[in-house]
C-alpha positions, 0 to 999 in steps of 0.5 A, a space after each residue: 500500500 505505497 500510495 504517493 504522498 504529496 510533497 512535504 510542506 515543512 521539514 521533519 525537524 519542525 515536526 515536534 518542537 514544543 518542550 512539553 510535546 518533546 517530553 511526551 515523546 521521550 517518555 513514550 506517551 506521544 507516538 503521533 503528531 498531527 499537523 496542517 501540512 506534511 512534515 515527514 516521509 515514512 522511514 524518515 528519522 526525527 532526532 529529539 534530545 539525542 534520541 532517534 524516532 522513525 516515522 512509521 506512517 503518514 496519512 490524512 485524517 479529518 478532525 471529525 474522525 478523531 476519537 479519544 483512542 486516537 488522541 491518546 497517541 498524542 498524549 491526551 486523554 480525550 478529544 476535548 483535552 486535545 482540542 483545548 490544547 490545539 486551540 490554545 496554541 492557534 488563537 482564532 483557529 476554527 475547529 471544523 470537523 471536515 478540516 483535514 490534518 496530516 497524522 505522523 506516527 513514529 516509534 523510538 529506534 
């Protein structure tokens, strides 16, 4: 299932940048991140604090498809907690169920 992905819109070193998110990745409670654009290809390596993480999957998802289980990969308990966090970082951003985001899943190597 190797579908062709569109060109990246940013680089992998911008995928996880906030200190609290980095801490969640390093502790293992965050194994995915969602972004407006595509920041990495499957197989690409992200380095955080000297540790390496391989991107395993990259795919699109709409905000309306999010479940509590899905946002647990982001280190949040519920969709509401995740939504509050995202909207606190992006003032004025609407939360539209049909809005698509890119999911980047990764694992420690």
